[in-house]
KEKE-3310 file (N, C-alpha, C; in steps of 0.2 Angstrom, whole numbers, plus 5000, padded with zeros to 4 digits):
npx = (5004:5010:5017:5006:5002:5011:5008:4995:4994:4994:4981:4973:4977:4972:4958:4956:4959:4948:4938:4940:4939:4926:4920:4920:4910:4910:4914:4921:4923:4909:4909:4909:4897:4903:4916:4915:4910:4921:4931:4925:4925:4939:4945:4939:4943:4957:4957:4952:4962:4973:4970:4969:4983:4988:4983:4985:4997:4995:4982:4981:4971:4959:4960:4955:4941:4940:4946:4936:4925:4929:4931:4919:4910:4916:4913:4899:4898:4904:4895:4884:4890:4892:4878:4876:4883:4883:4877:4881:4875:4868:4871:4865:4869:4882:4888:4886:4895:4906:4907:4909:4921:4928:4926:4932:4946:4949:4946:4956:4967:4966:4968:4981:4988:4986:4992:5005:5007:5007:5017:5028:5028:5035)
npy = (4994:5006:5010:5015:5026:5038:5039:5042:5055:5061:5058:5064:5077:5080:5079:5090:5100:5099:5102:5115:5121:5118:5126:5138:5151:5157:5149:5153:5157:5155:5140:5128:5114:5101:5103:5103:5091:5083:5088:5084:5070:5067:5072:5064:5051:5052:5054:5041:5033:5038:5034:5021:5018:5022:5014:5000:4994:4991:4985:4976:4967:4971:4985:4990:4990:4999:5011:5014:5016:5026:5036:5037:5041:5053:5060:5061:5068:5080:5085:5087:5097:5107:5111:5121:5131:5148:5152:5140:5123:5107:5093:5078:5072:5075:5067:5055:5056:5057:5044:5036:5040:5036:5022:5019:5022:5012:5001:5002:5001:4988:4981:4985:4979:4966:4964:4967:4956:4945:4948:4947:4933:4928)
npz = (5000:5002:4991:4983:4990:4987:4973:4973:4973:4961:4954:4964:4963:4950:4953:4962:4953:4944:4953:4956:4943:4941:4950:4945:4940:4928:4915:4904:4886:4875:4868:4855:4857:4856:4861:4875:4877:4873:4883:4895:4893:4891:4903:4913:4908:4910:4924:4928:4923:4930:4943:4942:4939:4951:4960:4956:4960:4973:4974:4964:4952:4957:4957:4945:4947:4959:4954:4944:4952:4961:4952:4945:4955:4959:4947:4948:4960:4956:4947:4955:4964:4954:4953:4963:4959:4954:4938:4932:4929:4933:4924:4918:4906:4906:4916:4909:4898:4905:4911:4900:4896:4907:4906:4894:4897:4907:4900:4890:4899:4903:4892:4889:4900:4897:4885:4889:4897:4888:4880:4889:4891:4880)
capx = (5000:5015:5018:5000:5001:5013:5005:4988:4995:4992:4974:4970:4978:4967:4952:4956:4959:4941:4934:4942:4936:4918:4917:4920:4904:4911:4919:4925:4919:4905:4913:4904:4896:4907:4922:4913:4910:4928:4934:4922:4927:4946:4947:4938:4947:4963:4956:4952:4969:4978:4968:4972:4990:4990:4980:4987:5002:4992:4976:4980:4965:4954:4961:4950:4934:4941:4947:4930:4920:4931:4930:4912:4907:4918:4909:4892:4899:4906:4889:4880:4893:4890:4871:4876:4888:4879:4879:4882:4870:4870:4868:4866:4873:4890:4890:4886:4901:4912:4907:4912:4929:4931:4926:4937:4952:4950:4947:4963:4972:4965:4971:4989:4991:4985:4997:5012:5008:5008:5024:5033:5029:5039)
capy = (5000:5012:5013:5018:5033:5044:5039:5045:5063:5064:5059:5069:5084:5081:5080:5097:5105:5098:5105:5122:5123:5117:5131:5145:5153:5160:5145:5155:5159:5150:5135:5123:5109:5095:5104:5102:5083:5081:5090:5079:5063:5067:5073:5058:5046:5053:5053:5034:5030:5039:5030:5014:5018:5023:5008:4994:4990:4989:4981:4971:4967:4975:4992:4992:4992:5004:5017:5015:5018:5033:5041:5038:5044:5060:5063:5063:5074:5086:5088:5090:5103:5113:5114:5126:5137:5152:5152:5133:5119:5100:5090:5071:5070:5076:5061:5049:5057:5056:5037:5034:5041:5031:5015:5019:5022:5006:4995:5003:4999:4981:4979:4986:4974:4959:4964:4966:4949:4941:4950:4944:4926:4927)
capz = (5000:5003:4984:4981:4993:4983:4967:4973:4973:4954:4953:4969:4960:4945:4956:4964:4947:4942:4958:4955:4937:4941:4954:4941:4937:4921:4912:4898:4880:4872:4863:4852:4862:4856:4865:4882:4877:4873:4889:4900:4891:4892:4910:4917:4906:4913:4931:4929:4921:4935:4949:4940:4940:4958:4964:4954:4964:4980:4974:4958:4947:4960:4956:4940:4951:4963:4949:4941:4957:4963:4946:4944:4961:4958:4942:4951:4965:4952:4944:4961:4966:4949:4954:4968:4957:4950:4931:4930:4930:4934:4918:4918:4900:4907:4919:4904:4895:4910:4912:4894:4897:4913:4904:4889:4900:4910:4894:4887:4904:4903:4885:4889:4904:4894:4880:4892:4899:4882:4878:4894:4890:4874)
cpx = (5004:5016:5012:4999:5004:5010:4998:4988:4992:4984:4970:4971:4973:4960:4951:4956:4951:4937:4934:4938:4928:4916:4917:4913:4904:4916:4923:4920:4915:4909:4908:4903:4900:4914:4921:4913:4917:4932:4931:4925:4935:4948:4945:4941:4954:4963:4956:4959:4974:4976:4970:4979:4992:4988:4983:4992:5000:4986:4976:4974:4959:4954:4956:4943:4935:4942:4940:4925:4922:4929:4923:4908:4909:4914:4902:4893:4900:4899:4884:4883:4892:4883:4871:4880:4883:4882:4881:4876:4873:4867:4870:4870:4880:4892:4890:4893:4907:4913:4910:4919:4932:4931:4931:4944:4954:4950:4954:4968:4972:4969:4979:4992:4991:4991:5004:5013:5010:5015:5030:5033:5033:5046)
cpy = (5006:5014:5016:5025:5039:5044:5042:5052:5065:5064:5063:5076:5085:5083:5087:5102:5105:5102:5113:5125:5123:5123:5138:5146:5156:5155:5147:5156:5153:5146:5131:5117:5103:5096:5102:5094:5081:5082:5085:5072:5062:5068:5067:5052:5046:5052:5045:5031:5032:5035:5023:5013:5018:5017:5001:4990:4987:4984:4976:4972:4971:4983:4994:4994:4998:5011:5019:5018:5025:5038:5043:5042:5052:5064:5065:5069:5080:5089:5091:5097:5109:5115:5119:5132:5141:5152:5145:5129:5111:5096:5082:5068:5070:5069:5055:5050:5055:5048:5034:5035:5037:5024:5014:5018:5015:5000:4996:5000:4991:4978:4980:4981:4967:4959:4963:4959:4944:4942:4947:4937:4924:4926)
cpz = (5000:4996:4981:4984:4989:4976:4967:4973:4966:4953:4958:4966:4955:4948:4959:4958:4944:4946:4956:4948:4937:4946:4951:4938:4930:4918:4906:4892:4878:4867:4860:4857:4862:4860:4872:4882:4877:4880:4894:4899:4893:4899:4914:4915:4909:4920:4932:4928:4927:4942:4948:4941:4947:4962:4962:4958:4970:4979:4968:4954:4951:4959:4950:4943:4955:4959:4946:4946:4960:4958:4945:4949:4961:4953:4945:4956:4962:4949:4950:4963:4961:4950:4959:4965:4952:4943:4928:4932:4930:4928:4918:4912:4902:4911:4914:4900:4899:4911:4906:4894:4902:4910:4898:4892:4903:4905:4891:4892:4904:4897:4886:4894:4901:4889:4883:4895:4894:4880:4883:4893:4884:4875)
residu = (UNK:UNK:UNK:UNK:UNK:UNK:UNK:UNK:UNK:UNK:UNK:UNK:UNK:UNK:UNK:UNK:UNK:UNK:UNK:UNK:UNK:UNK:UNK:UNK:UNK:UNK:UNK:UNK:UNK:UNK:UNK:UNK:UNK:UNK:UNK:UNK:UNK:UNK:UNK:UNK:UNK:UNK:UNK:UNK:UNK:UNK:UNK:UNK:UNK:UNK:UNK:UNK:UNK:UNK:UNK:UNK:UNK:UNK:UNK:UNK:UNK:UNK:UNK:UNK:UNK:UNK:UNK:UNK:UNK:UNK:UNK:UNK:UNK:UNK:UNK:UNK:UNK:UNK:UNK:UNK:UNK:UNK:UNK:UNK:UNK:UNK:UNK:UNK:UNK:UNK:UNK:UNK:UNK:UNK:UNK:UNK:UNK:UNK:UNK:UNK:UNK:UNK:UNK:UNK:UNK:UNK:UNK:UNK:UNK:UNK:UNK:UNK:UNK:UNK:UNK:UNK:UNK:UNK:UNK:UNK:UNK:UNK)
# end
């Protein structure tokens, strides 16, 4: 578990950044809606990947479920948080996009681990 603690700094820092950005009542210029989708997908894919990286040494395969749960619950809490920020709203569609990013990152992680295991057998 001691290896996971320093690694947890990276996903926790990203969570803090997401919180700060979500607290901004003026998120910036009006951009096309697909940019918001890409941002949500990317930030939660990165969050899940970072949690997987942080937890894998300590939890092994259980790290996938833990990374998914932490990332998904944070996506829910982020939307709830935004419901209190003036000028922002809570959108269930954002949680759906966040979830797709999480799933994609974890599937990529599973694929990378399987590929590395196959390569090490050669």
